[in-house]
TIVO-2410 file (N, C-alpha, C; in nm, 3 decimals):
# residues 93
REC num residu      c1      c2      c3 atome chaine
REC   1      M  -1.708   2.210  -6.001     N      A
REC   1      M  -1.511   2.204  -6.065    CA      A
REC   1      M  -1.454   2.263  -5.890     C      A
REC   2      K  -1.337   2.255  -5.802     N      A
REC   2      K  -1.321   2.308  -5.679    CA      A
REC   2      K  -1.219   2.447  -5.814     C      A
REC   3      S  -1.203   2.547  -5.729     N      A
REC   3      S  -1.145   2.639  -5.756    CA      A
REC   3      S  -0.986   2.642  -5.749     C      A
REC   4      K  -0.887   2.687  -5.818     N      A
REC   4      K  -0.743   2.667  -5.822    CA      A
REC   4      K  -0.723   2.783  -5.736     C      A
REC   5      V  -0.564   2.693  -5.649     N      A
REC   5      V  -0.475   2.737  -5.557    CA      A
REC   5      V  -0.455   2.825  -5.594     C      A
REC   6      K  -0.395   2.964  -5.570     N      A
REC   6      K  -0.344   3.091  -5.640    CA      A
REC   6      K  -0.208   3.102  -5.481     C      A
REC   7      Y  -0.103   3.045  -5.592     N      A
REC   7      Y   0.026   3.113  -5.450    CA      A
REC   7      Y   0.094   3.220  -5.466     C      A
REC   8      T   0.093   3.248  -5.346     N      A
REC   8      T   0.162   3.391  -5.351    CA      A
REC   8      T   0.330   3.371  -5.307     C      A
REC   9      N   0.387   3.484  -5.294     N      A
REC   9      N   0.551   3.440  -5.281    CA      A
REC   9      N   0.538   3.526  -5.201     C      A
REC  10      E   0.465   3.543  -5.073     N      A
REC  10      E   0.496   3.535  -4.915    CA      A
REC  10      E   0.613   3.501  -4.849     C      A
REC  11      P   0.665   3.574  -4.738     N      A
REC  11      P   0.716   3.499  -4.650    CA      A
REC  11      P   0.647   3.372  -4.547     C      A
REC  12      M   0.682   3.291  -4.541     N      A
REC  12      M   0.648   3.202  -4.458    CA      A
REC  12      M   0.654   3.241  -4.267     C      A
REC  13      G   0.767   3.270  -4.241     N      A
REC  13      G   0.724   3.334  -4.115    CA      A
REC  13      G   0.856   3.206  -4.043     C      A
REC  14      K   0.825   3.185  -3.903     N      A
REC  14      K   0.932   3.151  -3.861    CA      A
REC  14      K   0.908   3.018  -3.907     C      A
REC  15      L   1.034   2.942  -3.906     N      A
REC  15      L   1.062   2.772  -3.973    CA      A
REC  15      L   1.181   2.700  -3.890     C      A
REC  16      R   1.145   2.597  -3.856     N      A
REC  16      R   1.265   2.551  -3.795    CA      A
REC  16      R   1.265   2.394  -3.846     C      A
REC  17      V   1.400   2.306  -3.854     N      A
REC  17      V   1.360   2.150  -3.893    CA      A
REC  17      V   1.351   2.100  -3.751     C      A
REC  18      V   1.265   1.977  -3.795     N      A
REC  18      V   1.221   1.911  -3.647    CA      A
REC  18      V   1.321   1.786  -3.694     C      A
REC  19      D   1.383   1.696  -3.588     N      A
REC  19      D   1.458   1.628  -3.575    CA      A
REC  19      D   1.414   1.496  -3.627     C      A
REC  20      D   1.449   1.391  -3.685     N      A
REC  20      D   1.354   1.283  -3.711    CA      A
REC  20      D   1.315   1.184  -3.624     C      A
REC  21      F   1.174   1.128  -3.606     N      A
REC  21      F   1.228   1.077  -3.472    CA      A
REC  21      F   1.146   0.986  -3.461     C      A
REC  22      L   1.141   0.914  -3.616     N      A
REC  22      L   1.035   0.800  -3.644    CA      A
REC  22      L   1.090   0.714  -3.638     C      A
REC  23      P   1.074   0.550  -3.560     N      A
REC  23      P   1.175   0.452  -3.606    CA      A
REC  23      P   1.182   0.419  -3.711     C      A
REC  24      A   1.329   0.348  -3.737     N      A
REC  24      A   1.369   0.332  -3.871    CA      A
REC  24      A   1.291   0.163  -3.941     C      A
REC  25      P   1.303   0.134  -4.034     N      A
REC  25      P   1.167   0.081  -4.065    CA      A
REC  25      P   1.232  -0.119  -4.031     C      A
REC  26      E   1.305  -0.107  -4.013     N      A
REC  26      E   1.355  -0.272  -3.950    CA      A
REC  26      E   1.311  -0.241  -3.809     C      A
REC  27      E   1.273  -0.176  -3.724     N      A
REC  27      E   1.257  -0.164  -3.586    CA      A
REC  27      E   1.050  -0.143  -3.616     C      A
REC  28      L   1.046  -0.129  -3.691     N      A
REC  28      L   0.904  -0.216  -3.685    CA      A
REC  28      L   0.807  -0.315  -3.734     C      A
REC  29      V   0.922  -0.360  -3.818     N      A
REC  29      V   0.878  -0.490  -3.844    CA      A
REC  29      V   0.953  -0.642  -3.734     C      A
REC  30      F   0.985  -0.554  -3.605     N      A
REC  30      F   1.042  -0.679  -3.522    CA      A
REC  30      F   0.924  -0.798  -3.465     C      A
REC  31      K   0.975  -0.867  -3.483     N      A
REC  31      K   0.834  -0.988  -3.413    CA      A
REC  31      K   0.966  -1.145  -3.359     C      A
REC  32      E   0.926  -1.152  -3.204     N      A
REC  32      E   0.951  -1.190  -3.154    CA      A
REC  32      E   0.925  -1.338  -3.156     C      A
REC  33      D   1.053  -1.449  -3.176     N      A
REC  33      D   0.908  -1.591  -3.157    CA      A
REC  33      D   0.835  -1.644  -3.077     C      A
REC  34      N   0.720  -1.673  -3.128     N      A
REC  34      N   0.673  -1.703  -3.040    CA      A
REC  34      N   0.665  -1.879  -3.029     C      A
REC  35      V   0.613  -1.916  -2.891     N      A
REC  35      V   0.622  -2.078  -2.861    CA      A
REC  35      V   0.443  -2.113  -2.809     C      A
REC  36      K   0.371  -2.171  -2.905     N      A
REC  36      K   0.240  -2.220  -2.860    CA      A
REC  36      K   0.251  -2.305  -2.723     C      A
REC  37      I   0.185  -2.240  -2.653     N      A
REC  37      I   0.136  -2.367  -2.503    CA      A
REC  37      I  -0.009  -2.343  -2.457     C      A
REC  38      T  -0.045  -2.504  -2.360     N      A
REC  38      T  -0.145  -2.506  -2.386    CA      A
REC  38      T  -0.159  -2.441  -2.249     C      A
REC  39      M  -0.227  -2.394  -2.167     N      A
REC  39      M  -0.244  -2.288  -2.046    CA      A
REC  39      M  -0.406  -2.321  -1.965     C      A
REC  40      A  -0.444  -2.317  -1.896     N      A
REC  40      A  -0.619  -2.314  -1.809    CA      A
REC  40      A  -0.624  -2.213  -1.736     C      A
REC  41      L  -0.682  -2.154  -1.748     N      A
REC  41      L  -0.730  -2.034  -1.710    CA      A
REC  41      L  -0.839  -2.012  -1.581     C      A
REC  42      S  -0.898  -1.892  -1.505     N      A
REC  42      S  -1.001  -1.907  -1.444    CA      A
REC  42      S  -1.064  -1.810  -1.562     C      A
REC  43      K  -1.198  -1.868  -1.560     N      A
REC  43      K  -1.318  -1.817  -1.616    CA      A
REC  43      K  -1.351  -1.723  -1.611     C      A
REC  44      S  -1.280  -1.611  -1.453     N      A
REC  44      S  -1.347  -1.479  -1.482    CA      A
REC  44      S  -1.201  -1.380  -1.549     C      A
REC  45      S  -1.075  -1.471  -1.552     N      A
REC  45      S  -1.019  -1.357  -1.581    CA      A
REC  45      S  -1.012  -1.352  -1.720     C      A
REC  46      V  -1.016  -1.468  -1.813     N      A
REC  46      V  -1.051  -1.469  -1.927    CA      A
REC  46      V  -1.151  -1.388  -1.997     C      A
REC  47      E  -1.263  -1.398  -1.893     N      A
REC  47      E  -1.392  -1.291  -1.900    CA      A
REC  47      E  -1.375  -1.205  -1.911     C      A
REC  48      F  -1.309  -1.139  -1.802     N      A
REC  48      F  -1.232  -0.980  -1.790    CA      A
REC  48      F  -1.106  -0.961  -1.946     C      A
REC  49      F  -1.043  -1.049  -1.989     N      A
REC  49      F  -0.941  -0.975  -2.081    CA      A
REC  49      F  -0.994  -1.055  -2.185     C      A
REC  50      K  -1.111  -1.106  -2.245     N      A
REC  50      K  -1.204  -1.091  -2.358    CA      A
REC  50      K  -1.314  -0.957  -2.326     C      A
REC  51      A  -1.345  -0.876  -2.189     N      A
REC  51      A  -1.410  -0.770  -2.249    CA      A
REC  51      A  -1.364  -0.676  -2.236     C      A
REC  52      E  -1.219  -0.610  -2.196     N      A
REC  52      E  -1.137  -0.544  -2.224    CA      A
REC  52      E  -1.087  -0.531  -2.322     C      A
REC  53      A  -1.049  -0.659  -2.458     N      A
REC  53      A  -0.985  -0.639  -2.570    CA      A
REC  53      A  -1.132  -0.582  -2.642     C      A
REC  54      R  -1.267  -0.671  -2.636     N      A
REC  54      R  -1.337  -0.541  -2.701    CA      A
REC  54      R  -1.317  -0.388  -2.688     C      A
REC  55      K  -1.319  -0.378  -2.563     N      A
REC  55      K  -1.316  -0.177  -2.533    CA      A
REC  55      K  -1.185  -0.096  -2.659     C      A
REC  56      H  -1.067  -0.226  -2.685     N      A
REC  56      H  -0.962  -0.172  -2.746    CA      A
REC  56      H  -0.948  -0.221  -2.869     C      A
REC  57      H  -1.031  -0.283  -2.908     N      A
REC  57      H  -1.023  -0.330  -3.023    CA      A
REC  57      H  -0.897  -0.428  -3.061     C      A
REC  58      T  -0.901  -0.502  -2.990     N      A
REC  58      T  -0.779  -0.571  -3.033    CA      A
REC  58      T  -0.855  -0.746  -2.961     C      A
REC  59      S  -0.728  -0.846  -2.915     N      A
REC  59      S  -0.757  -1.018  -2.905    CA      A
REC  59      S  -0.717  -1.009  -2.778     C      A
REC  60      Y  -0.792  -1.075  -2.712     N      A
REC  60      Y  -0.740  -1.138  -2.561    CA      A
REC  60      Y  -0.682  -1.170  -2.524     C      A
REC  61      Q  -0.634  -1.335  -2.663     N      A
REC  61      Q  -0.482  -1.352  -2.591    CA      A
REC  61      Q  -0.356  -1.222  -2.642     C      A
REC  62      A  -0.341  -1.223  -2.744     N      A
REC  62      A  -0.256  -1.067  -2.726    CA      A
REC  62      A  -0.265  -0.979  -2.624     C      A
REC  63      M  -0.328  -0.955  -2.582     N      A
REC  63      M  -0.351  -0.875  -2.472    CA      A
REC  63      M  -0.323  -0.977  -2.340     C      A
REC  64      I  -0.309  -1.071  -2.311     N      A
REC  64      I  -0.244  -1.153  -2.195    CA      A
REC  64      I  -0.129  -1.217  -2.204     C      A
REC  65      R  -0.058  -1.221  -2.375     N      A
REC  65      R   0.062  -1.273  -2.412    CA      A
REC  65      R   0.190  -1.129  -2.368     C      A
REC  66      R   0.131  -0.979  -2.398     N      A
REC  66      R   0.162  -0.863  -2.357    CA      A
REC  66      R   0.208  -0.827  -2.177     C      A
REC  67      L   0.082  -0.902  -2.144     N      A
REC  67      L   0.097  -0.888  -1.970    CA      A
REC  67      L   0.238  -0.991  -1.921     C      A
REC  68      V   0.213  -1.120  -1.991     N      A
REC  68      V   0.315  -1.188  -1.955    CA      A
REC  68      V   0.483  -1.190  -2.005     C      A
REC  69      D   0.448  -1.104  -2.109     N      A
REC  69      D   0.611  -1.077  -2.156    CA      A
REC  69      D   0.649  -0.925  -2.100     C      A
REC  70      Y   0.549  -0.859  -2.052     N      A
REC  70      Y   0.594  -0.735  -1.941    CA      A
REC  70      Y   0.655  -0.751  -1.816     C      A
REC  71      Y   0.584  -0.871  -1.784     N      A
REC  71      Y   0.632  -0.913  -1.649    CA      A
REC  71      Y   0.750  -1.012  -1.654     C      A
REC  72      A   0.760  -1.079  -1.747     N      A
REC  72      A   0.893  -1.191  -1.766    CA      A
REC  72      A   1.022  -1.071  -1.755     C      A
REC  73      S   0.967  -0.940  -1.821     N      A
REC  73      S   1.105  -0.849  -1.856    CA      A
REC  73      S   1.155  -0.790  -1.692     C      A
REC  74      R   1.086  -0.741  -1.671     N      A
REC  74      R   1.082  -0.680  -1.513    CA      A
REC  74      R   1.118  -0.749  -1.423     C      A
REC  75      H   1.097  -0.833  -1.425     N      A
REC  75      H   1.186  -0.962  -1.304    CA      A
REC  75      H   1.287  -1.021  -1.358     C      A
REC  76      A   1.306  -1.044  -1.479     N      A
REC  76      A   1.446  -1.063  -1.595    CA      A
REC  76      A   1.543  -0.950  -1.530     C      A
REC  77      K   1.510  -0.822  -1.533     N      A
REC  77      K   1.622  -0.749  -1.459    CA      A
REC  77      K   1.700  -0.790  -1.319     C      A
REC  78      R   1.551  -0.798  -1.221     N      A
REC  78      R   1.596  -0.849  -1.097    CA      A
REC  78      R   1.684  -1.000  -1.089     C      A
REC  79      R   1.713  -1.096  -1.178     N      A
REC  79      R   1.811  -1.145  -1.208    CA      A
REC  79      R   1.920  -1.129  -1.303     C      A
REC  80      A   1.901  -1.051  -1.340     N      A
REC  80      A   2.102  -0.945  -1.347    CA      A
REC  80      A   2.160  -0.943  -1.239     C      A
REC  81      V   2.121  -0.923  -1.132     N      A
REC  81      V   2.213  -0.883  -1.030    CA      A
REC  81      V   2.262  -1.045  -0.954     C      A
REC  82      P   2.377  -1.021  -0.945     N      A
REC  82      P   2.461  -1.170  -0.948    CA      A
REC  82      P   2.406  -1.200  -0.801     C      A
REC  83      S   2.400  -1.343  -0.799     N      A
REC  83      S   2.394  -1.477  -0.688    CA      A
REC  83      S   2.362  -1.398  -0.562     C      A
REC  84      D   2.503  -1.383  -0.564     N      A
REC  84      D   2.565  -1.373  -0.404    CA      A
REC  84      D   2.549  -1.198  -0.404     C      A
REC  85      E   2.509  -1.120  -0.478     N      A
REC  85      E   2.445  -0.989  -0.433    CA      A
REC  85      E   2.314  -1.025  -0.414     C      A
REC  86      R   2.265  -1.069  -0.443     N      A
REC  86      R   2.085  -1.132  -0.395    CA      A
REC  86      R   2.137  -1.184  -0.271     C      A
REC  87      A   2.224  -1.261  -0.213     N      A
REC  87      A   2.212  -1.333  -0.098    CA      A
REC  87      A   2.261  -1.188   0.013     C      A
REC  88      K   2.371  -1.110  -0.026     N      A
REC  88      K   2.400  -1.014   0.048    CA      A
REC  88      K   2.261  -0.934   0.065     C      A
REC  89      R   2.180  -0.879  -0.034     N      A
REC  89      R   2.031  -0.825   0.032    CA      A
REC  89      R   1.957  -0.892   0.070     C      A
REC  90      R   1.950  -1.010   0.106     N      A
REC  90      R   1.866  -1.072   0.138    CA      A
REC  90      R   1.867  -1.029   0.304     C      A
REC  91      S   2.020  -1.096   0.261     N      A
REC  91      S   2.060  -1.079   0.499    CA      A
REC  91      S   2.081  -0.985   0.528     C      A
REC  92      A   2.070  -0.838   0.470     N      A
REC  92      A   2.101  -0.737   0.512    CA      A
REC  92      A   1.929  -0.714   0.547     C      A
REC  93      A   1.841  -0.740   0.491     N      A
REC  93      A   1.671  -0.714   0.535    CA      A
REC  93      A   1.601  -0.781   0.651     C      A
***
């Protein structure tokens, strides 16, 4: 049997309050709607993602989905610029 812990009434030293940095529960359950598609990829690309997925203990399809989502989100920011502004940028280059 383990020995019992004896608590003392000694000062705790320097204590400080830590800000709550965890996301709210509703932020943890966010799930975007997915659309199933059929897509032909090169064998070497699929083999690459499968090997990487094994290393990181995840699904290769999830890795590809995250890559496409990342690409789309990065390029969607560019589209937010009005088309006449894009035309000005092109002509200035």
